[in-house]
C-alpha positions, 0 to 999 in steps of 0.5 A: 561524293559517296563514290569518293568516300568509298574509293578513299576507304578502299585505298586505306584498306589496300594500303593497310593490307600491304603494311600488314603483310611485311614483317621484320626479323633480326639477329645478332651474330656471334661465335657463342651462338654457333653449334657447337659454340666457337671462340671468336671476337667477330660480331654481326647483324642481320635484318630480314624483311618478310612479305607474307603475301609473296613469301619474298625476303629482303636481307642485309647482313653485316659483320666484322672481326672474322678470323679470316675471309668469309668462305660462305654465308647463308640462311638456314631454316628448320632448327631452333637455337642450339640445333643445326639445319640445312641451307635454305638461302645461299648468299651469292657473296659472303663479303660484308655487307651482304644484301639481296632477295629470295623467295621462301618455300611454304616450309621455310616461311613457316620456319621463319615465323616459328623462329627456326631460321638463322644466319651463318657466316663460315670461314676456313678456320671455322668450316661449320660456321664462325658466327651465327644468329637466330632470326626473331621478330 
């Protein structure tokens, strides 16, 4: 009986640890969030699930209303809202819906936790980005 109780406690502890290691970040994408701001009626949403133990992210990005086809899409890390940074996670395809996984470096993971990562969708008419959204818990 004692072994059964200890095993159950161990299972609950492990299951609780697995839950505690997952965080969700979201962003609403708009032209107004671009730096500098872009006049666009396009909108989008991004959801990033982050495993703090493995530093792996799973992302889903959707958008509509762009001025033309998306030419690139990615996650940038290293800049708060109102500033620009380099590409951290290039998406293999820019076509909505976008989904995939990637593993962040320690610096990128720290930036994500600090609110210094954003999703950006680029078009031919807006080479610097047409819509953007800062990722936040």
